[in-house]
N, C-alpha and C positions, 0 to 999 in steps of 0.2 A: 283414640279420638275420645273426644269428650260430647259430641253431639248426640243424641235422644235417635234413635233407631227406630223406623215406623214401619211394624209390622205390614205383612201382602196386604192381610185381613180387614177387609171392611164390611160391618154390619148391614144388613140389607135395610135399604132405604123404602119399604114399602107399607112400613109400619106407619107413616101420615094417617090423620083421618080421611077419609075420600071426599068430604066436603071443604076440606082449606082448598080457597081459591087459589088458583094457578096464577094469578094478574091482580093490581092491585098496589098496598102498600103494605113492606112487609120491616121487621126488623128482623135482623138477621146475627149472631152471634157464636160463637164456638168457648164451653168449657173445659176444661179438665180435672176429669176425675180420678182420685187414688183409692183404693182399695177395693177395685171391681177388675177382672179380666176380659175381653173380648169374648170367649167364650162363654161368660156369665151372662152378658147383655143379652137378655131375652125379650118377647113381645111384652111382657109382664114388665118386667125392669124398663122398658123404652115408655110404657105406657104413666109409669109412676116418674119420671122424669119428666113427661109431659105434665103432668098434674103438677107437678114441683116448680115449674116454668108457670104454668098458670094462675097459680097462686100466689106466687111471687109478682106477676104482671099484672092479677085483677083485669085474667079475660078468660074464656072459657077454654076447655080442653081442645077441644077440635079447634080451635084456631092458632096450635101451637104442633112442630112437625118437627121430628128428628130427621136430619137431612145426610148425615154420615158420621157413623161411629170407627175412630180407629184404636191403634193401639201403640201408644209409644215405649219402648223397653228406656228404661232409666238409663240416665246418664251417667259414667263410672263415677262423676263426684253426688249425684243423687240416687245411688245404692239401697239409703236406707227408706226411702220413699216410694221405691219400686215402681213396678208398668204403672202407667195412667193413660187412661185412654181421655180423646178426645172427642167432642160431642159438640156436632153442630146444629144448629137450632132455626127455624124457622116461625114467626108471629106473622100471623094474619094481623092487621089493623085496618081499620077505616079511614083514618087520614092524617097526614104530617101530625097533627095535634095529636092525636092517639096516638103515634108513635113514640112523641117528645115526650108523654107520658109513661109509656110503658119501658124506654131506654133505660134511663138513669134506676128504675125500681127493679133490673134485673140487677144491677152492681151493686146496688144497695144492698139487697138482701143476700148477694154474696158475701160483701164486705161485713156486716153486723153479722153473718153467722146464720141469719133466719132460714136460708135456703137450704144449708147442710143437715139444718135439723127437720126442715120439710121433709126432705129425701129419707133421712131416716125413719121417721114418724111412719111415711108411706111405706114404707119397709125396704128400701135402699139401703140398710142396716151397717155393710161391710162399707160404706164410703167413709173415710176419712180424711180426707183433703174435697177442697173443692175451690179454682179460681178460675177466675176468666181468662182466658188465652186469646180470644178475638173480640174486642169489646163491641157491643150492640151497635149497627148499625143502620141506618133505613134507606130501604129503597126499594124503587116503581118498578115492576114488573107489567111492558105491556101485554096486551094479547094478541 
């Protein structure tokens, strides 16, 4: 079949900063990262990814959480790109207005390649491709 297979392993979700709010406004999305395997996703890698998101969105790193990391095997038509990590993230923001500023900045940083450059300069040098797999959405979570 031509569909990507998802491995059963998920990275721990306890990497987020304990100060991250559990309610309020959030920007949530996901990215595909090629060049890194799930077993290489450590607490350090998680922090470096969060820093990359924070710098791209102009927010504090403690306002960024990685909520899920999974690995997808390449589809038969994509063998050359290899495995890809799916990283879901959440950014705490103060308001809808703040979310409307943050949301396009993530997509812009991916499309102009500044996000991958940030990740590589932070130390995630094995990342070769970054793509937005779920566009950032604004979500309100009540207590």
